[in-house]
ZAKOL-267419 format. One record per residue (C-alpha): y, x, z negated. Coordinates in steps of 0.02 Angstrom, whole numbers, plus 32768, in hexadecimal, padded with zeros to 4 digits. Layout:
YXZ;...
END
This chain:
7FFB7FFD7FFB;807880927FDB;805780DE8088;807A802E80DE;8120801B8077;815C80C880A9;813680A18166;81987FFB815C;822A80588106;822380D38195;822B804E820F;82BE7FFC81B6;825A7F5D8180;826B7F0980DD;81ED7EA6806F;82767E30803C;82727D7A804B;82E97D8180ED;825D7DDA8156;81CA7D7C8102;81527E188131;80A87E2380E8;80717EDA8107;7FC97F0A8126;7F7C7E5F8148;7F527E8981FE;7EC67F048233;7F007FB18267;7F227FD2831C;7EE780538391;7F5380E383C4;7F2A8155845B;7F8681C284E1;7F6F81BD8598;7F42822285EF;7F2682928552;7F6982BF84AC;7F72837284D4;800283828565;804A840B85BB;8101841E85AC;816383B78627;80D5833F864C;80DB82888639;8076822485B7;807B8179856D;8044814784B5;7FE680A384B1;7FD6803B841F;7F5A7FA38429;7F507F178394;7F1A7E6083A1;7F397DEA842B;7FBF7D8A83BF;801D7E2B83AB;80DB7E1683C8;812A7EBE83A1;80EE7F718398;813F7FFE8336;811D80C0834C;8146813E82DA;813181FD82BE;80FF8241820B;817982B581B3;81F782AE823F;824A821E8293;821E8204834A;82D181E78394;828C81CE8438;824081338412;82DE80DD83F4;830180EB84B1;825B809684E5;82817FF8854E;824E7F5B84E5;81DC7F178573;816E7FB08562;81757FB3849E;81457F01849B;80A27F2984FD;80787FB3848C;80AD8038850B;811C80D084DC;8136813C8578;817081F58580;81A78221862C;81A882DF8609;816C8323856D;81C183A88507;819F84058466;820F83848409;818D82F88426;8101835483D3;80C0830C8332;8051829F82D5;806581ED830A;8030813982CF;8056808D8300;80537FD682B0;80647F2D82FE;80937E8182B2;80E07DD982D8;81477D5C827A;80B67CFD822F;80377D888205;80B07E1781D3;808C7ECE81F2;7FDE7F218206;7F8C7FAF81B7;7FCA805A820C;7F5B80A08293;7EFE81408288;7F6681D782A8;7F76821F8352;7FA782CA8361;800F82E583FE;800583A08431;808483F584B0;803F849184FD;809785198557;8112855784CF;80C4861384CD;806D8683853B;7FB28660855A;7F2E86B784E4;7E90870F8523;7DE186BC8508;7D438722850D;7C8A871084E7;7C38878A8471;7BCC87E984AE;7BC287928551;7BE486E285A2;7B2E86DD85D3;7ACE86898544;7A188660853C;79E785B48526;79E185838470;7A4F861A8441;7AF8862C83F3;7B898684842D;7C3286BF83DD;7CD686918430;7D6C86F98406;7E1B86C9842E;7EA3874E842B;7F5B875A8446;7FF287CF8447;805E874E8403;80518742833E;7FF9869D832E;7FB786698286;7F5385D782C9;7ED885C88360;7E86852D83AE;7DDF852A8417;7DCA849A848E;7D32847284ED;7D4484278596;7CBB83AE85C8;7C8C8369866F;7CC082AC8646;7D1682BE85B0;7DC182FA8568;7DC983AA8514;7D7F83A9846A;7DD9842A83FC;7DA084808369;7DEE84EF82DB;7DAE859F82BD;7D1F85C68249;7D50862681E6;7E0586158205;7E7186B3820E;7F2686C081F5;7FA787428226;7F2787AE8281;7F4587638333;7E9387348355;7E1286BB831E;7D5886AC832A;7CF98615835B;7C3D85FF834E;7BEC858F83E7;7B39855883EF;7AA7853C83FC;7AC0852B84BA;7A5B84D88538;7A5884EA85F7;7A5A84298614;7B1B842C85E3;7BBE84848619;7BFF84F38592;7CBF850A85C6;7D47853B8550;7DFC85698538;7E5B859C84A3;7F1385868468;7F7D85E483E5;800E85938377;808285B682EB;805C855D8244;810B851C8230;80FB84BA82D0;8039849982DD;804C84148371;809F849683DF;80278504842E;8024859184B1;7FEB858B855F;7F2A857C856B;7EC6860B8587;7E5B8628862A;7DC585B48629;7D2C860B85E7;7C8985C88621;7BEC85F185CD;7B53860E8644;7AB285D185FF;7A2185F98674;799585808688;78E5858C86CA;78F185558780;78C185D78804;7919867E87FA;798286BD8893;7980876A88DB;7A0A87E988CF;7A2C886E8951;7AB888E58979;7B0D89288A1C;7B1589AB8A54;7AB989F189C0;7AB689FF88FF;7B0C8AAE88FF;7BC78A9B891D;7C4D8B1C8919;7D018AE988D2;7D758A8D8948;7CEB8A3F89AF;7CB8898489B8;7C098940899F;7BC2888F89B0;7B46883E893C;7ADC87AF8983;7A878739891D;7A1186C3897E;798386498964;791385CA89C1;792A854A8935;79C384FA8989;7A4485318902;7AEF84F88931;7B4F858188C9;7B2C861F887C;7B72868B87F4;7B6C874E87E0;7B8587A3873D;7B80885086F4;7B2A887A8652;7BAB888985C5;7C3D8844862C;7CA087AD85EA;7CB7875C868B;7C50872E8726;7C6786FF87D8;7C4586518823;7C2E862E88E4;7BF1859E8951;7B5185B589A6;7B4485B98A68;7AA685AB8AD5;7A82864C8B43;79EA85EB8B84;798885528B60;793A854A8AB5;79A285D88A72;7A4785E08A11;7AA5866F89D3;7B5986AA899D;7BA9875189C1;7C1487AC8932;7C7A882F8970;7CB488C088EC;7D3789408916;7D8289B68929;7D0689DE889E;7D268A518805;7CC68A948779;7CD989E68722;7C66899387AD;7BCE89F68779;7B5389998718;7ABF8925871D;7AD7887B877E;7A7A87D68786;7A9C872D87DC;7A64867A87C3;7A6B85E18836;7A9585208812;7A9A847E886E;7B4484238878;7B0083898821;7AC583E5878D;7B1384558705;7A6684B286E4;7A6285658737;79C485BC8769;7965864E8720;79BD86F2873A;7995876287C6;793D880B87B4;79C38889877F;7A2188EF87F7;7A73899B87C8;7B1389C2881B;7B378A828812;7BE08AD8882B;7BE08B8D8867;7C618C0F8849;7C788BE5878E;7C318C8B8753;7C7E8D268795;7BDE8D8887A3;7B898D868858;7AC58DAA8856;7A6A8E1088DD;79D58DBE893E;79468E2B8990;78998E2A89CC;78218EAA8986;77C38EBA8A2E;785E8EAA8AA2;78AE8E198AF6;78268E0B8B78;777D8DDE8B3D;76DE8DA08B8D;769B8CF98B73;761C8CF08AF3;76658D7E8A8E;769A8D6489DC;77518D8589CD;77C18D8B8932;787F8D6D8935;78DF8DD188AD;79898D95886B;79E38E1D87F7;7A838E1B879D;7AD48E9B872F;7B2D8E1886C0;7AC58DAC864B;7A868D0A869C;7A158C8C8645;79D58C4086E2;79BB8C7187A3;79C38BF08826;79768C0688D7;79BD8B988966;798B8B8A8A1D;7A198B668A9D;7A028AB68AE5;798E8A798A5F;79BA89E289FD;793589F8897B;79718A3D88CB;797A8AF788BB;78E48B518864;790F8B9587B2;78C68C228754;78FC8C7086B1;793B8D1C86B4;78DF8DB18679;793D8E408634;79178EE88685;797A8F968662;7A328F738691;7A078ED186ED;79C38E2A86E7;79508DDE876B;78D98D56879E;78458D5A8816;782B8CCC8893;77858CD788DD;774D8C8A897D;768E8C95899E;76568C8D8A1B;76F28C898A8C;76F68C1E8B28;77788BEE8BAC;77C08B6A8B42;77FC8BF48ACC;786A8C3B8B59;791C8C1E8B35;79BC8C5A8AE3;79BA8C688A26;7A3C8C8B899C;7A238C9588E6;7A968C668855;7AA78C928799;7AC98C12870E;7AE08C1D8650;7A998BAE85CB;7B418B758589;7B548B098626;7AC98B0886A7;7B218AAF872D;7BA38B388737;7B638BC787B0;7B958C7387E5;7BD68CA88890;7B4A8CA58907;7AEB8D39893F;7AF98D7189E8;7A8E8D158A62;79DF8D5A8A7E;798F8D318B29;78CF8D238B0E;786C8D348BB4;77BB8D038BBE;774B8D5E8C41;76AD8D0C8C86;75FE8D608C79;76248DC78D19;76C38E118CDB;77328D9D8D38;77AA8D378CD8;77798C8B8CB6;77DA8BF68CFA;786A8BB48C8D;783A8B2B8C18;786C8A7E8C49;789F8A448B94;78D38A888AEB;78598AEB8A78;77F38A738A0C;780F8A958950;778A8A7788CC;779C89F78842;777A8A268790;77AE8AB58718;784B8B278747;77D18BB88753;776D8B7F87D9;775A8BEB8879;77A68BB0891A;77098B688980;77248B028A1A;76BA8A648A1E;76AA8A5C8ADB;76298AB98B3C;765E8B3C8BBD;76328B2C8C6D;761D8BEC8C82;75A98C018BE9;754D8B588BE7;75098B008C72;75578B6E8CF4;75048C0D8CAB;745A8BB08CB2;74688B7F8D68;74968C338D96;73FB8C778D3E;73958BEF8D9F;73E48C1E8E40;73C78CD88E2B;73138CBD8DF6;72EE8C508E99;73428CD48F11;72DE8D5B8EC7;72458CFE8ED5;72618CD18F98;728A8D878FB5;71E28DBA8F60;71838D3F8FC7;71D98D7E9067;71B38E2F9044;70FB8E05901C;70E88DA590BC;71308E39911A;70BC8EAE90CF;70288E4190F0;705A8E3B91AF;706D8EF891BE;6FCC8F189169;6F6E8E9D91DE;6FC38EE5927C;6F8A8F92924A;6ED68F59921F;6EC58F1192D0;6F008FB69321;6E80901B92D6;6DF28FAF930F;6E2F8FBB93BA;6E43907993D1;6DD590CD935D;6D3E914693B0;6D17916D9468;6D1790EF94EA;6C5A90A8950D;6C4C908C95CB;6BB0901595FD;6B20907E964B;6AD2904696EE;6A248FF996F0;69A090509752;6946900A97DC;688C8FD697C5;68098FC0984F;679A8F2F9852;66DF8F51987A;66998EED990A;
END
C-alpha cells in the first residue's frame, strides 16, 4: 500500500474525496517495450502498458527520477497505453512501471518493472572464449569480457534464434578491474550459442557501452566429418597466400574453419564443384608466423544449428621463422639406381628439435624426424628403401623447435634426386607426388605404388631374354646337326678306290 501511495503522489493524484480513487483494486497491468528493452541510442522504441478492457487511462512513471518526456505524449496514445519515443537518448534510460484505472474502479497495482537500457554510450568491449570457442558437447566454457574503459559492471547477453537477447550478470562479479568472467554450459550441438557483452558505470546502470562483436560457440556434433586440404602445400613462406579447402559429400550448405587455440573462426557458404559434393574455400594471406598452427573444419545444413564432427587436423607450417638454414645431402650421391637403399641426411649447426623433409609438388604432410646430436651439429636421417622412380624429384628440409613446432627454419638448398633404371639409364619422371606413409613420425619414406622398372617390367624383361636365348640355342643346335649330317654323307660317297664292274667270261655250251 505504501508503494502504491508513493506512485499516486508522483503522478499528482490524490486519495481525497474529490477524486474518489480506490488504489490497488485492479490487477496489475503488463508493461513491455517494442521492439526491445535494450535499444541503441537514436533508435525508436515504444513502451506499451496493457490492462483490462475497461481501462480508461494509463500512466507511466520512472523510478527515482521523473520521466519528463512522458508529459509530451499525445493523449490519444496514452489512452491506449502507448508511450512512443521516436529517438531514444541516455535521458530515457531507467526503470519504469505503469498503472491504469477508470472513474469507477480506481487505479491498479503497479506493473512489474521494465528496465529500459540505452546502448552506445561507450566504446565496445572485447568478448572471448577461454581457452577456445570450440567446445565439446556437454562441456563448459569461460567467456571473458574486457575493456579499456574503466567499467565496474559488465553484462553478458545471449542472442537466440527466435527470441530477444537474454542478459546475465557476471558470476563472480568483478568491480574496478575492467573485466568480468562468465561461465556458460553445459552446451549441446542442437542449439546456437551466440553472445555479446556490454560495460557500464555503476552510477548509471541503464546506460551501456556499444555491444561487443558477436561471439558464437562452436559445438561439433556427430554427423559425417568433412575433409580439409591445402593448396599449394602445407609449408608456406611469409607473405604468400594459401587456400584451405573444406569439402564433403554429405551435402553441407556452410562450412566453418578454426585454428586450435584461437578465439575466432571463419564461416563460409558452401558451393558445389560437382554433383554430390560441396566445399568452401578459405584464403589466408599474406601469411605470417601467426598463421602457423593446426586447423580443422566442420560442416552444417542451413536448416540446422548443429555442426558436423570436425575434420582430421591439418598442420600449416610457416618457414623462415628460425634464422638457421639446414643442409640436405644424399650419402650415395644425387643419382641412384632403382632398387638401391638411399638415405637423405638433413643437418644443422644450430639446435633443432625436429627436422622435416618435403618434396616439391607433393600435397602430403612433410615427414618429421627428431634430431640426433652429433659432434658440432644436429641431424636426422630419412631412409628410402628400396628407391623407385616415384622417389625422383626435388627435396628440401627444414628445422623446428619444440617451443613452436609450426614455425620452421629457412629451407635447405634444393636437392634433385635422380633415379636410374637397372641398365643405368635414368628412369622416366614420376607422374605424381611421392607417397608418404602414415604412422609414427620416425617412419622411413616408402612409396606404396609399384615401379614399372622394378616390378612387372623387370619380370617381362627376364622372360624375354630367356626366350631369345632359347631360340638362339635351338638355331645353333639345328645348324650343327645339319653340318654333321652333311659331312657324314660326304665320307660315304668318297672313301676307298673306285670299284669298276668286271666283265663276265663267255662259256661254251656242249652240243
